[in-house]
mmCIF file as Biopython writes it, N, C-alpha, C and O atoms, coordinates in Angstrom:
data_model
#
loop_
_atom_site.group_PDB
_atom_site.id
_atom_site.type_symbol
_atom_site.label_atom_id
_atom_site.label_alt_id
_atom_site.label_comp_id
_atom_site.label_asym_id
_atom_site.label_entity_id
_atom_site.label_seq_id
_atom_site.pdbx_PDB_ins_code
_atom_site.Cartn_x
_atom_site.Cartn_y
_atom_site.Cartn_z
_atom_site.occupancy
_atom_site.B_iso_or_equiv
_atom_site.auth_seq_id
_atom_site.auth_asym_id
_atom_site.pdbx_PDB_model_num
ATOM 1   N N  . MET A ? 1  ? 93.536  -45.837 102.561 1.0 0.0 1  A 1 
ATOM 2   C CA . MET A ? 1  ? 93.795  -45.483 103.939 1.0 0.0 1  A 1 
ATOM 3   C C  . MET A ? 1  ? 95.094  -44.681 103.989 1.0 0.0 1  A 1 
ATOM 4   O O  . MET A ? 1  ? 96.043  -44.983 103.265 1.0 0.0 1  A 1 
ATOM 5   N N  . SER A ? 2  ? 95.134  -43.679 104.827 1.0 0.0 2  A 1 
ATOM 6   C CA . SER A ? 2  ? 96.321  -42.836 104.930 1.0 0.0 2  A 1 
ATOM 7   C C  . SER A ? 2  ? 97.454  -43.582 105.634 1.0 0.0 2  A 1 
ATOM 8   O O  . SER A ? 2  ? 97.238  -44.608 106.279 1.0 0.0 2  A 1 
ATOM 9   N N  . ILE A ? 3  ? 98.663  -43.043 105.497 1.0 0.0 3  A 1 
ATOM 10  C CA . ILE A ? 3  ? 99.826  -43.622 106.181 1.0 0.0 3  A 1 
ATOM 11  C C  . ILE A ? 3  ? 99.593  -43.634 107.691 1.0 0.0 3  A 1 
ATOM 12  O O  . ILE A ? 3  ? 99.913  -44.617 108.359 1.0 0.0 3  A 1 
ATOM 13  N N  . ALA A ? 4  ? 99.044  -42.561 108.226 1.0 0.0 4  A 1 
ATOM 14  C CA . ALA A ? 4  ? 98.769  -42.501 109.668 1.0 0.0 4  A 1 
ATOM 15  C C  . ALA A ? 4  ? 97.760  -43.576 110.065 1.0 0.0 4  A 1 
ATOM 16  O O  . ALA A ? 4  ? 97.896  -44.191 111.122 1.0 0.0 4  A 1 
ATOM 17  N N  . GLY A ? 5  ? 96.764  -43.804 109.238 1.0 0.0 5  A 1 
ATOM 18  C CA . GLY A ? 5  ? 95.770  -44.840 109.518 1.0 0.0 5  A 1 
ATOM 19  C C  . GLY A ? 5  ? 96.374  -46.233 109.513 1.0 0.0 5  A 1 
ATOM 20  O O  . GLY A ? 5  ? 96.035  -47.072 110.348 1.0 0.0 5  A 1 
ATOM 21  N N  . ILE A ? 6  ? 97.271  -46.474 108.564 1.0 0.0 6  A 1 
ATOM 22  C CA . ILE A ? 6  ? 97.949  -47.773 108.487 1.0 0.0 6  A 1 
ATOM 23  C C  . ILE A ? 6  ? 98.803  -47.991 109.730 1.0 0.0 6  A 1 
ATOM 24  O O  . ILE A ? 6  ? 98.772  -49.068 110.325 1.0 0.0 6  A 1 
ATOM 25  N N  . ARG A ? 7  ? 99.560  -46.980 110.120 1.0 0.0 7  A 1 
ATOM 26  C CA . ARG A ? 7  ? 100.417 -47.104 111.306 1.0 0.0 7  A 1 
ATOM 27  C C  . ARG A ? 7  ? 99.588  -47.261 112.575 1.0 0.0 7  A 1 
ATOM 28  O O  . ARG A ? 7  ? 99.969  -48.007 113.477 1.0 0.0 7  A 1 
ATOM 29  N N  . SER A ? 8  ? 98.472  -46.572 112.649 1.0 0.0 8  A 1 
ATOM 30  C CA . SER A ? 8  ? 97.593  -46.690 113.810 1.0 0.0 8  A 1 
ATOM 31  C C  . SER A ? 8  ? 97.046  -48.107 113.916 1.0 0.0 8  A 1 
ATOM 32  O O  . SER A ? 8  ? 96.964  -48.667 115.009 1.0 0.0 8  A 1 
ATOM 33  N N  . ASN A ? 9  ? 96.676  -48.683 112.786 1.0 0.0 9  A 1 
ATOM 34  C CA . ASN A ? 9  ? 96.158  -50.047 112.772 1.0 0.0 9  A 1 
ATOM 35  C C  . ASN A ? 9  ? 97.218  -51.028 113.259 1.0 0.0 9  A 1 
ATOM 36  O O  . ASN A ? 9  ? 96.892  -51.967 113.986 1.0 0.0 9  A 1 
ATOM 37  N N  . ARG A ? 10 ? 98.462  -50.836 112.880 1.0 0.0 10 A 1 
ATOM 38  C CA . ARG A ? 10 ? 99.550  -51.698 113.352 1.0 0.0 10 A 1 
ATOM 39  C C  . ARG A ? 10 ? 99.685  -51.594 114.864 1.0 0.0 10 A 1 
ATOM 40  O O  . ARG A ? 10 ? 99.902  -52.596 115.545 1.0 0.0 10 A 1 
ATOM 41  N N  . GLY A ? 11 ? 99.557  -50.394 115.380 1.0 0.0 11 A 1 
ATOM 42  C CA . GLY A ? 11 ? 99.642  -50.191 116.823 1.0 0.0 11 A 1 
ATOM 43  C C  . GLY A ? 11 ? 98.514  -50.885 117.558 1.0 0.0 11 A 1 
ATOM 44  O O  . GLY A ? 11 ? 98.718  -51.418 118.649 1.0 0.0 11 A 1 
ATOM 45  N N  . ASP A ? 12 ? 97.323  -50.884 116.973 1.0 0.0 12 A 1 
ATOM 46  C CA . ASP A ? 12 ? 96.178  -51.560 117.584 1.0 0.0 12 A 1 
ATOM 47  C C  . ASP A ? 12 ? 96.446  -53.053 117.718 1.0 0.0 12 A 1 
ATOM 48  O O  . ASP A ? 12 ? 96.142  -53.650 118.751 1.0 0.0 12 A 1 
ATOM 49  N N  . SER A ? 13 ? 97.005  -53.647 116.694 1.0 0.0 13 A 1 
ATOM 50  C CA . SER A ? 13 ? 97.314  -55.082 116.735 1.0 0.0 13 A 1 
ATOM 51  C C  . SER A ? 13 ? 98.343  -55.378 117.816 1.0 0.0 13 A 1 
ATOM 52  O O  . SER A ? 13 ? 98.218  -56.362 118.545 1.0 0.0 13 A 1 
ATOM 53  N N  . TYR A ? 14 ? 99.348  -54.535 117.918 1.0 0.0 14 A 1 
ATOM 54  C CA . TYR A ? 14 ? 100.376 -54.719 118.943 1.0 0.0 14 A 1 
ATOM 55  C C  . TYR A ? 14 ? 99.769  -54.606 120.339 1.0 0.0 14 A 1 
ATOM 56  O O  . TYR A ? 14 ? 100.065 -55.423 121.210 1.0 0.0 14 A 1 
ATOM 57  N N  . GLN A ? 15 ? 98.929  -53.607 120.557 1.0 0.0 15 A 1 
ATOM 58  C CA . GLN A ? 15 ? 98.295  -53.435 121.867 1.0 0.0 15 A 1 
ATOM 59  C C  . GLN A ? 15 ? 97.416  -54.626 122.218 1.0 0.0 15 A 1 
ATOM 60  O O  . GLN A ? 15 ? 97.351  -55.027 123.380 1.0 0.0 15 A 1 
ATOM 61  N N  . THR A ? 16 ? 96.742  -55.192 121.232 1.0 0.0 16 A 1 
ATOM 62  C CA . THR A ? 16 ? 95.916  -56.374 121.471 1.0 0.0 16 A 1 
ATOM 63  C C  . THR A ? 16 ? 96.779  -57.549 121.910 1.0 0.0 16 A 1 
ATOM 64  O O  . THR A ? 16 ? 96.412  -58.274 122.834 1.0 0.0 16 A 1 
ATOM 65  N N  . LEU A ? 17 ? 97.918  -57.744 121.260 1.0 0.0 17 A 1 
ATOM 66  C CA . LEU A ? 17 ? 98.820  -58.832 121.636 1.0 0.0 17 A 1 
ATOM 67  C C  . LEU A ? 17 ? 99.408  -58.621 123.027 1.0 0.0 17 A 1 
ATOM 68  O O  . LEU A ? 17 ? 99.542  -59.576 123.793 1.0 0.0 17 A 1 
ATOM 69  N N  . VAL A ? 18 ? 99.758  -57.389 123.358 1.0 0.0 18 A 1 
ATOM 70  C CA . VAL A ? 18 ? 100.279 -57.087 124.692 1.0 0.0 18 A 1 
ATOM 71  C C  . VAL A ? 18 ? 99.208  -57.358 125.745 1.0 0.0 18 A 1 
ATOM 72  O O  . VAL A ? 18 ? 99.498  -57.934 126.794 1.0 0.0 18 A 1 
ATOM 73  N N  . ALA A ? 19 ? 97.979  -56.948 125.471 1.0 0.0 19 A 1 
ATOM 74  C CA . ALA A ? 19 ? 96.879  -57.182 126.414 1.0 0.0 19 A 1 
ATOM 75  C C  . ALA A ? 19 ? 96.619  -58.675 126.586 1.0 0.0 19 A 1 
ATOM 76  O O  . ALA A ? 19 ? 96.374  -59.132 127.703 1.0 0.0 19 A 1 
ATOM 77  N N  . LEU A ? 20 ? 96.667  -59.436 125.507 1.0 0.0 20 A 1 
ATOM 78  C CA . LEU A ? 20 ? 96.469  -60.879 125.590 1.0 0.0 20 A 1 
ATOM 79  C C  . LEU A ? 20 ? 97.571  -61.524 126.421 1.0 0.0 20 A 1 
ATOM 80  O O  . LEU A ? 20 ? 97.297  -62.377 127.265 1.0 0.0 20 A 1 
ATOM 81  N N  . ASP A ? 21 ? 98.808  -61.121 126.185 1.0 0.0 21 A 1 
ATOM 82  C CA . ASP A ? 21 ? 99.930  -61.652 126.957 1.0 0.0 21 A 1 
ATOM 83  C C  . ASP A ? 21 ? 99.754  -61.359 128.440 1.0 0.0 21 A 1 
ATOM 84  O O  . ASP A ? 21 ? 99.967  -62.232 129.282 1.0 0.0 21 A 1 
ATOM 85  N N  . ARG A ? 22 ? 99.368  -60.140 128.754 1.0 0.0 22 A 1 
ATOM 86  C CA . ARG A ? 22 ? 99.159  -59.745 130.153 1.0 0.0 22 A 1 
ATOM 87  C C  . ARG A ? 22 ? 98.014  -60.529 130.785 1.0 0.0 22 A 1 
ATOM 88  O O  . ARG A ? 22 ? 98.117  -60.971 131.930 1.0 0.0 22 A 1 
ATOM 89  N N  . ALA A ? 23 ? 96.930  -60.701 130.045 1.0 0.0 23 A 1 
ATOM 90  C CA . ALA A ? 23 ? 95.783  -61.451 130.561 1.0 0.0 23 A 1 
ATOM 91  C C  . ALA A ? 23 ? 96.165  -62.900 130.845 1.0 0.0 23 A 1 
ATOM 92  O O  . ALA A ? 23 ? 95.768  -63.453 131.870 1.0 0.0 23 A 1 
ATOM 93  N N  . LEU A ? 24 ? 96.926  -63.517 129.951 1.0 0.0 24 A 1 
ATOM 94  C CA . LEU A ? 24 ? 97.358  -64.895 130.176 1.0 0.0 24 A 1 
ATOM 95  C C  . LEU A ? 24 ? 98.275  -64.996 131.386 1.0 0.0 24 A 1 
ATOM 96  O O  . LEU A ? 24 ? 98.203  -65.963 132.145 1.0 0.0 24 A 1 
ATOM 97  N N  . THR A ? 25 ? 99.136  -64.001 131.568 1.0 0.0 25 A 1 
ATOM 98  C CA . THR A ? 25 ? 100.008 -63.977 132.738 1.0 0.0 25 A 1 
ATOM 99  C C  . THR A ? 25 ? 99.192  -63.879 134.016 1.0 0.0 25 A 1 
ATOM 100 O O  . THR A ? 25 ? 99.430  -64.620 134.970 1.0 0.0 25 A 1 
ATOM 101 N N  . VAL A ? 26 ? 98.235  -62.970 134.033 1.0 0.0 26 A 1 
ATOM 102 C CA . VAL A ? 26 ? 97.400  -62.775 135.223 1.0 0.0 26 A 1 
ATOM 103 C C  . VAL A ? 26 ? 96.586  -64.032 135.520 1.0 0.0 26 A 1 
ATOM 104 O O  . VAL A ? 26 ? 96.487  -64.448 136.675 1.0 0.0 26 A 1 
ATOM 105 N N  . LEU A ? 27 ? 96.011  -64.631 134.501 1.0 0.0 27 A 1 
ATOM 106 C CA . LEU A ? 27 ? 95.170  -65.807 134.707 1.0 0.0 27 A 1 
ATOM 107 C C  . LEU A ? 27 ? 95.962  -67.026 135.165 1.0 0.0 27 A 1 
ATOM 108 O O  . LEU A ? 27 ? 95.407  -67.906 135.822 1.0 0.0 27 A 1 
ATOM 109 N N  . SER A ? 28 ? 97.243  -67.091 134.831 1.0 0.0 28 A 1 
ATOM 110 C CA . SER A ? 28 ? 98.049  -68.253 135.212 1.0 0.0 28 A 1 
ATOM 111 C C  . SER A ? 28 ? 98.807  -68.053 136.521 1.0 0.0 28 A 1 
ATOM 112 O O  . SER A ? 28 ? 99.408  -69.001 137.025 1.0 0.0 28 A 1 
ATOM 113 N N  . ASP A ? 29 ? 98.794  -66.853 137.082 1.0 0.0 29 A 1 
ATOM 114 C CA . ASP A ? 29 ? 99.515  -66.563 138.324 1.0 0.0 29 A 1 
ATOM 115 C C  . ASP A ? 29 ? 98.545  -66.610 139.503 1.0 0.0 29 A 1 
ATOM 116 O O  . ASP A ? 29 ? 97.600  -65.822 139.550 1.0 0.0 29 A 1 
ATOM 117 N N  . PRO A ? 30 ? 98.761  -67.518 140.456 1.0 0.0 30 A 1 
ATOM 118 C CA . PRO A ? 30 ? 97.826  -67.651 141.578 1.0 0.0 30 A 1 
ATOM 119 C C  . PRO A ? 30 ? 97.797  -66.445 142.517 1.0 0.0 30 A 1 
ATOM 120 O O  . PRO A ? 30 ? 96.880  -66.332 143.330 1.0 0.0 30 A 1 
ATOM 121 N N  . ASP A ? 31 ? 98.765  -65.549 142.427 1.0 0.0 31 A 1 
ATOM 122 C CA . ASP A ? 31 ? 98.783  -64.370 143.291 1.0 0.0 31 A 1 
ATOM 123 C C  . ASP A ? 31 ? 97.778  -63.301 142.858 1.0 0.0 31 A 1 
ATOM 124 O O  . ASP A ? 31 ? 97.421  -62.430 143.651 1.0 0.0 31 A 1 
ATOM 125 N N  . TYR A ? 32 ? 97.325  -63.363 141.616 1.0 0.0 32 A 1 
ATOM 126 C CA . TYR A ? 32 ? 96.336  -62.393 141.142 1.0 0.0 32 A 1 
ATOM 127 C C  . TYR A ? 32 ? 94.938  -62.864 141.517 1.0 0.0 32 A 1 
ATOM 128 O O  . TYR A ? 32 ? 94.630  -64.052 141.419 1.0 0.0 32 A 1 
ATOM 129 N N  . GLN A ? 33 ? 94.091  -61.932 141.948 1.0 0.0 33 A 1 
ATOM 130 C CA . GLN A ? 33 ? 92.740  -62.293 142.368 1.0 0.0 33 A 1 
ATOM 131 C C  . GLN A ? 33 ? 91.675  -61.826 141.382 1.0 0.0 33 A 1 
ATOM 132 O O  . GLN A ? 33 ? 90.582  -62.393 141.362 1.0 0.0 33 A 1 
ATOM 133 N N  . TRP A ? 34 ? 91.953  -60.817 140.567 1.0 0.0 34 A 1 
ATOM 134 C CA . TRP A ? 34 ? 90.971  -60.347 139.593 1.0 0.0 34 A 1 
ATOM 135 C C  . TRP A ? 34 ? 91.684  -59.692 138.423 1.0 0.0 34 A 1 
ATOM 136 O O  . TRP A ? 34 ? 92.848  -59.302 138.509 1.0 0.0 34 A 1 
ATOM 137 N N  . LEU A ? 35 ? 90.944  -59.584 137.327 1.0 0.0 35 A 1 
ATOM 138 C CA . LEU A ? 35 ? 91.441  -58.975 136.098 1.0 0.0 35 A 1 
ATOM 139 C C  . LEU A ? 35 ? 90.399  -57.975 135.619 1.0 0.0 35 A 1 
ATOM 140 O O  . LEU A ? 35 ? 89.235  -58.330 135.435 1.0 0.0 35 A 1 
ATOM 141 N N  . GLU A ? 36 ? 90.806  -56.739 135.419 1.0 0.0 36 A 1 
ATOM 142 C CA . GLU A ? 36 ? 89.878  -55.704 134.962 1.0 0.0 36 A 1 
ATOM 143 C C  . GLU A ? 36 ? 89.998  -55.535 133.454 1.0 0.0 36 A 1 
ATOM 144 O O  . GLU A ? 36 ? 91.088  -55.296 132.932 1.0 0.0 36 A 1 
ATOM 145 N N  . ALA A ? 37 ? 88.872  -55.661 132.758 1.0 0.0 37 A 1 
ATOM 146 C CA . ALA A ? 37 ? 88.827  -55.420 131.321 1.0 0.0 37 A 1 
ATOM 147 C C  . ALA A ? 37 ? 88.233  -54.034 131.112 1.0 0.0 37 A 1 
ATOM 148 O O  . ALA A ? 37 ? 87.059  -53.817 131.411 1.0 0.0 37 A 1 
ATOM 149 N N  . ARG A ? 38 ? 89.014  -53.101 130.608 1.0 0.0 38 A 1 
ATOM 150 C CA . ARG A ? 38 ? 88.600  -51.706 130.536 1.0 0.0 38 A 1 
ATOM 151 C C  . ARG A ? 38 ? 87.534  -51.415 129.488 1.0 0.0 38 A 1 
ATOM 152 O O  . ARG A ? 38 ? 86.853  -50.395 129.596 1.0 0.0 38 A 1 
ATOM 153 N N  . ASN A ? 39 ? 87.363  -52.249 128.501 1.0 0.0 39 A 1 
ATOM 154 C CA . ASN A ? 39 ? 86.359  -51.963 127.474 1.0 0.0 39 A 1 
ATOM 155 C C  . ASN A ? 39 ? 84.954  -51.894 128.042 1.0 0.0 39 A 1 
ATOM 156 O O  . ASN A ? 39 ? 84.166  -51.029 127.662 1.0 0.0 39 A 1 
ATOM 157 N N  . ASN A ? 40 ? 84.643  -52.802 128.946 1.0 0.0 40 A 1 
ATOM 158 C CA . ASN A ? 40 ? 83.291  -52.811 129.495 1.0 0.0 40 A 1 
ATOM 159 C C  . ASN A ? 40 ? 83.301  -52.793 131.026 1.0 0.0 40 A 1 
ATOM 160 O O  . ASN A ? 40 ? 82.267  -53.003 131.661 1.0 0.0 40 A 1 
ATOM 161 N N  . MET A ? 41 ? 84.453  -52.546 131.604 1.0 0.0 41 A 1 
ATOM 162 C CA . MET A ? 41 ? 84.609  -52.436 133.057 1.0 0.0 41 A 1 
ATOM 163 C C  . MET A ? 41 ? 84.089  -53.676 133.790 1.0 0.0 41 A 1 
ATOM 164 O O  . MET A ? 41 ? 83.481  -53.562 134.854 1.0 0.0 41 A 1 
ATOM 165 N N  . THR A ? 42 ? 84.325  -54.838 133.227 1.0 0.0 42 A 1 
ATOM 166 C CA . THR A ? 42 ? 83.930  -56.097 133.838 1.0 0.0 42 A 1 
ATOM 167 C C  . THR A ? 42 ? 85.090  -56.630 134.662 1.0 0.0 42 A 1 
ATOM 168 O O  . THR A ? 42 ? 86.227  -56.661 134.192 1.0 0.0 42 A 1 
ATOM 169 N N  . HIS A ? 43 ? 84.810  -57.044 135.877 1.0 0.0 43 A 1 
ATOM 170 C CA . HIS A ? 43 ? 85.822  -57.680 136.706 1.0 0.0 43 A 1 
ATOM 171 C C  . HIS A ? 43 ? 85.640  -59.191 136.600 1.0 0.0 43 A 1 
ATOM 172 O O  . HIS A ? 43 ? 84.547  -59.713 136.818 1.0 0.0 43 A 1 
ATOM 173 N N  . ILE A ? 44 ? 86.708  -59.872 136.267 1.0 0.0 44 A 1 
ATOM 174 C CA . ILE A ? 44 ? 86.669  -61.317 136.123 1.0 0.0 44 A 1 
ATOM 175 C C  . ILE A ? 44 ? 87.429  -61.916 137.295 1.0 0.0 44 A 1 
ATOM 176 O O  . ILE A ? 44 ? 88.615  -61.635 137.469 1.0 0.0 44 A 1 
ATOM 177 N N  . THR A ? 45 ? 86.768  -62.733 138.099 1.0 0.0 45 A 1 
ATOM 178 C CA . THR A ? 45 ? 87.416  -63.381 139.225 1.0 0.0 45 A 1 
ATOM 179 C C  . THR A ? 45 ? 88.251  -64.538 138.711 1.0 0.0 45 A 1 
ATOM 180 O O  . THR A ? 45 ? 87.794  -65.339 137.896 1.0 0.0 45 A 1 
ATOM 181 N N  . VAL A ? 46 ? 89.481  -64.614 139.196 1.0 0.0 46 A 1 
ATOM 182 C CA . VAL A ? 46 ? 90.371  -65.703 138.825 1.0 0.0 46 A 1 
ATOM 183 C C  . VAL A ? 46 ? 90.285  -66.742 139.933 1.0 0.0 46 A 1 
ATOM 184 O O  . VAL A ? 46 ? 90.852  -66.556 141.009 1.0 0.0 46 A 1 
ATOM 185 N N  . ASP A ? 47 ? 89.580  -67.831 139.672 1.0 0.0 47 A 1 
ATOM 186 C CA . ASP A ? 47 ? 89.428  -68.894 140.668 1.0 0.0 47 A 1 
ATOM 187 C C  . ASP A ? 47 ? 90.691  -69.731 140.724 1.0 0.0 47 A 1 
ATOM 188 O O  . ASP A ? 47 ? 91.321  -70.015 139.706 1.0 0.0 47 A 1 
ATOM 189 N N  . GLN A ? 48 ? 91.041  -70.116 141.931 1.0 0.0 48 A 1 
ATOM 190 C CA . GLN A ? 48 ? 92.253  -70.928 142.092 1.0 0.0 48 A 1 
ATOM 191 C C  . GLN A ? 48 ? 91.899  -72.372 142.307 1.0 0.0 48 A 1 
ATOM 192 O O  . GLN A ? 48 ? 92.789  -73.209 142.463 1.0 0.0 48 A 1 
#
């Protein structure tokens, strides 16, 4: 794998962790009403 490919893969892992952190924040905050997942454009209702 090229150096650019290795660095890109590291960035993917970081973005996944950032997205997970954000999702956990949204799901635990009662002020949020929905969470949009861009991969499949699914809206997940956050029940309180």
